[in-house]
N, C-alpha and C positions, 0 to 999 in steps of 0.2 A: 894207266892202264889202258891199254887199247882195244878199244869195246868194236865189235862187229853185230851182222845182223845175223839171227838164229840160222842154224844150218838150212831149216827147211823154212818156208815162207809158206805158202797156202795153196791152194788153188787159183791160177788164174783171174784175172781181173781182180783180185784183193789186194788189199794193200799190203806193204810188206811189214805193216806197223798197225796197231789198232788202239781203240780204247777201252780201257775198263774202268765200267761203269758201277760206283760201289753207292749201292742205292738202299737207303736205311728202312725201309718199314717193316717189311715183309720180314722179319723175324722168327722164324719158325724152328726148332729144335726136333731133333730127330724123338726125342719122347714125345713131345707135343704129337709129331706126326702119327704118332700109334692109336692117337684119340679122336675123334671127329673135327679137333681143333684146327685152325690153319698150320701148316707146318712148313719149315724150310728144309763148301764143297771146294774144294779146291779147283783152281783153274783149269779146264781142260785144255791138253796138249791141240794143236791145231795143226794140220796137214796141207803145210804149204805146197807152193806149185813150183819146185825149181827142178832139180833132179830126182827122177823115182827114187824111194827109200823105203826101206821096212816100215810097218806102223808100229811094229813094237819099239821104238825112241821116241819116247816123250816129247812134245814139244809144248812151249808156253801157249795161251789160247790169244794170239794174235791175228791178225787178219794175213790172208795168203798173199801170195804174191801175185806180179802178174803173169808169171807165166805159164807155160800152158803142160807143166810136167807134172807128176805128183810131188809132195811135199817129202823130204826125208820124214823123213819122220812123222656185251659183258652179260653175259647174261644178264643179270643183276646187279651191277656196280652199288657202290652206296654202302654195304655192310661191313663188317669187321675187316681188318688190314689183310692184305693178300700173303696168301700162305709161302713163299718160297725166295726169299731172298738171302735168307743166310744160310751159309754154309751146313753142313748135316752138324747138330751140336745139340749137346741134352742140357738142361739146365741144371744148374749146380745144387746142392742139398742145400735145405735150410740153414741158414746160418753160416754158410760158406762165406770167404774171403769176396771182396769186390769185385767187379768187373775186369776181365783180360781180354786185350785185344791183339792180334797177331798181325802184321803187317808183312807182306812177303815181297821179295823183287828178287831179280834174275841178273846177273852180270854178264857178258859174252866176253871173249877173249878171241884171238886168230883161232885158237886150239880145242876150246871149251867153254862150257857153262859152269856157272856157281850158281848156288841159290842162297837167298839168304832170309832169315826171320827175325823180326822186331818186334817186340810185346809192349806195349802200354797199357795204361790203365785208364786213358781217355780218348775218346775222336777229337777233343779240343786239343790239337798239337799245332804248331806253327813251324816245328822242324822236327825230321824223324830222327831219333838216338840212334843213329845208324852204328856208334859205336859198342853197342849193346846186342848187335846183329849175332845171331847163331847161324854160322856156315854147313851147308851140305852140299855134297858133289853133285852135279849132273841137275838134271830137272827134278826137282823135289817140290813136290804139292802137299797142299794142308787140308784138313779138316779137324772138327772137333768133335768129343762124345762126351755125354758124363762129366762137363767140365773139365775134359783132359785134351792134351793138345796131340793131333795126330800128324804124323809127317810119312809121306810115302818116300822111299829110299829111291833119290836119283841112278843107283848102281846096283841095285840088288832089287829082287822080286820082295820086298818087305816092307812092313808098314812099323814105325816105331810109336810108343805112346810114352807121355810125358806128362807128367804132374808139375803145373806151374804154382811155386809160393806166391804166400803175400807181397813177397818183395821183389815177385818177376824172376826167379830163379826156374831153371830147368833141373828138372829130376827123371831122368831116364826110369821108366816102370817096367818095360818089357818088349819085344818083338815079335811079331807076327811075319813068318815066313809063307811065300805061297809057292815054292820052288818045287814040292814035292807033287805039285798040281798041273805041271808044266808052263808056270809061266815063268818068265824068262829077265834077265837085265832089269832095267827100271819099269817092268810090265805090269806093276802093280800099283802104277799112278793113279793117284785121286781123278783124274780125266780119264778115265777108264770103269769107273763105279758109278752105278745106280742105285739110292738108297732108299730103300721101302720104310722103315722106321727106325727105331730104337736098335732094334735086334735083327734087323735084315739087311743087306747088300750083295749086291752081284757085281761081279769083278768079271769082265770081258775077257773070253778065252778064247782064241783060235775062231773069230768071228761071230760065231751063234751060240757056242759054250758059254758056260758062265761060272764063276766058285762062288758057292752060297756063303758068307760068314756074318758072324756078330758081331758088330762094331763094339758093342757094351760090353757081353762077356769077353769079346777078344778071340774066337775058336773061328775055327773053319767047319762049315757042315757038310760039303760034299761039291760035287759039279755034278752040273745037268747039263744033258746035251740033245735034248727034245726040238725039234723045231721041222717047219711045213716050210721053210725058204727055200726055193732053188738054188743053186749055188750059180748059176748065171741066168739071165733074163733079156732076152733081143741083144744077145752077143755082147753083155756086161756081165761084170764078175760083182758080187756080193759081198760087201764090207759092212763092219761095224762101224757105225759113228763114235765120235769122241763125245764126251758130256760136257758140254759148254758150261761148266758150273754145276756141279750136282747136288739137287735142292732133293729134300726128303717131302714130297708132294701127298695130297690126299688120294686114295684110292690104290689100284694097284700101280704096278711099275708101267711105265709104256716107254719102252727102247725101241729108236727108231734105228733104220739101215738104209743102206743105199746102194745101187747100183751104179758102176763107173767102169771107164777103161783103163787100159793099163799104164797110161802117161796122165791119170788124172785130170784128162781135160773136160771129158765127155760124162757127162750123169745123165742116169735115166729119171723122166719126166714125173715119177712115181715113188714116193718115199714109202717103202713099207714099216708099218710103226707092230712090234710085236707086244702085245698083252700077257703077264704074267702074271697066275693064280696068285692071290695073296698068303694062300695057306699051304699050298702042295709046291708054288713055287716052278710049276711047269706052263708051258706056252698056250694060253688059253685058245687066242686066235690072231690073224694078221690083220690090221689095218690097212688098205691101201691109200695114200693119201695123196691126192693129185699136184703135188707139186715136188719141184727137186732138191734131192738132198735137205731135207729137213733136219736140226740137229738140236736146234735150242728149246729148250721147254720151260715155258712158267706158266700158273695158275693162278685164275681169278679167286672172287670170296665164294664163287658158287660153285668152284671145283671144275672148270673148265678148263682144258689143257692148251696153250698157243705152242704152237711149232713155229720156229722160221729156221733160215739157214745161216751156215758159219763158213762151211770148205768150200762150196760152190760158187762159181765166179758168178755174180751178179749182174755184171757188163756184157756176158755172154750174148743175152736176149738182144742187144743192142746192135751185134753187129750180124744178127741172123744167124749165132751158133749156136744156142740152145735155148732152152724155155725160160720165159721170165720167172725172176724170184717170187714167191709169194707165201702169205701167212695163213695157216690154218688153225681149227681147234676142234680137239678130241672132248665130247661131253663126259659128265659124270658117270654115267654108265658105259665108259670106254670103247662110244661108236662116235665116229665121224661127225660133226655137226653138217649138214649140208646145206642149213639154213644161213650159214654164216661163212662167205667167199668171199669177201669186198676186195677191190682192187686198189689198196692203200694208196698208189700212186694218182689216184683221181683226188685223193688228198693234199698231195704235195705238189701238185702243180704238173703232173707228168714225171716227176722224177722217180726214178727206182728206189723202191726200200727193200732193204735186207733183214739184219738181225734185227727183230724184236721182242722186247719183254716186258709184259704185263707187270704192272707196278701196283695200284691200289684205287679203288673208286673211279674204274671206269678209266683210266690214266694206263699209258705205256710209254715207253721209249724206244727209238728203233734209227738207225744209220739210214741215210739218205743219200744217194748219188746226184750231185749238182750238176747234170748232166747238163743244162743250158750254159754252162760255160765252158763246156769243151770244144775245141775247133776241131772236129773229127767228122770226116766222110765215114759215116759207119757203112754204108752201100757198098764201100770197097772191101768190104770183110777185114776179118780179124786179124789184128796182129801185135805181138807183142808191145810194140813201141806204142802203139795208138791205146791200149789197155794201160800201159803205165803211164801215161799222161793224165789218168783220171786218179790217179791217187792220192793227190792233195784234195778232191773234190768231193769227199764223204764227208755229211756233217750229222751232227746229232740230233735228232728233231725230237718232239713231246707230242703224243698223241691222245684224243680224246673220243673215247670209243663210243660215247652218248650222242657228243652233237655230230660226230664224224669229220673233225676237224684237226690238224696239226700246224704245227708251228716250229721253226728252228731256236733251238736251245741256245740263248745269245751266250755272249763272253768266251766261248769255245773255238780252239783252233779245229785245223781237220781233224778229223777223227781215225779214220780208217773204217773199213766197210764193216767191221763187228766190235763188240765189246762184251765187256763181263761185268755182272756187277755183284754186290751185297747189298743188306739194309740194316742200320741200326737207327732205331726209334726216332722215326718219321724225318730221318734224314738221309740225303743223297750225295752220294761223292762220284765224279767221274776222274778218272786216270789217265793222262794223254801223254804218251812219250814223245820223243822227238824222234825224229828220222831214223838215228842210228841206234834208238834203244840205250842209249848211252844216260841218260836223265829222263826223269817222269815226273809232270806236274799234276797235282792234286787238286782237284777244285770239287767246292759243293754247289750244288744247284737247287735253288728255292722251288718252291710249289708254282712259282711265276714263270718256270723254264729259263731262268737268269743263272749262270754260272759265275762264281767268286774263287779265285786261287786261294787255297789255305796253306801248302808247302810244298815242298817238293822231293823227290825221291831219288838215288843212283841206280842207274839199269832199268831194266822195264818190270812194271809193278803186275805180279800177275794175280796176288787176293789180298783181301783184308778182309776179315772175319773175326767174329765174336767168339774166345774159349769158353767164357762163362760169366 
């Protein structure tokens, strides 16, 4: 089969491929998220930068392309494990069968994309049993709830719920359609959902509206449309971000937006983040965070939520064509932490830092651009050719927030500007696709920041989650 790159790469100076980091410590489930305990989605669809395209066709969460147009498509570390690395799921009932993991990958042809989901009962596999893969059309994403597997349909605005038997057999239980609420095509993909707890999730609708639904009772509660966000700001259009791996975090849902131009080249220097009331689900307030296009949210043991970028081209600032990427955090009281605004590039020898995810005990992973290896005269201004030459220079680094230091993760190839993750019992995996997205290597990363290859997969890996 002839494979190809996804139809939409992602905005500017981003790689046409990226790394999926499956980190395994923060396994928190939707049910746990409903309590004060730490709690942890499917891979969100990125919006590449090729030709402008409507945001309602989901794309996998890979790094954006180098083109300049829209993609079609610690406070106190060292306490309990971080609450947000495992996709939304709820623990199985006492006496339930053993563990089940779902591994998802996508295969591209010249004309289409097909999603596959493989089930295993262990993380310790040396080869992926692709002969047992379940096939879904288009961009189908996965999540879990109450020990059951949820799949968002790539062709229709619906979610399918499956029971998985002890023998790893699939039994379809029911389907939940969002069509009557104005959601179209594959617009119910999990990259568009924000999970609060076992009974509360919001699906993005027409930028600022949201469909309220219950992942456990599997019913839709209604639509909320209140917002204080203006449709334009400084000549830029308001748009909803994708959720770059939904996780049920502690506290109210924090949903970021950004302002962009029509070509997806220029983004505003401020990211507005909406805070939703956990009881009424109304918009409580807007936090204006002084960083461009923040999308990726992770949380530490104290309930601080870290936001970093995905869609925005982080190399633009090198050409003087946009603000520098940065990472900020929101405090447990849902206000901006003005005291925490480090320039993480000072920890990496001046190299830009983009997608950042907090792990645990004051440790985090982030993508870093080795700009010192580039032969570019940035003073000559931005060009797509120059930006494209940076694609192979992104690496994954480990960050220690306590010592304010960082080092490159050893044993990995170029990773792309962005990455996804999930966590399983203190184990961390990273998934690195080749440049054609036809094969993906899966590595395990140890506590010292070294990676060892475990197995390979066909296609581009979008997610690896625990079902129960």
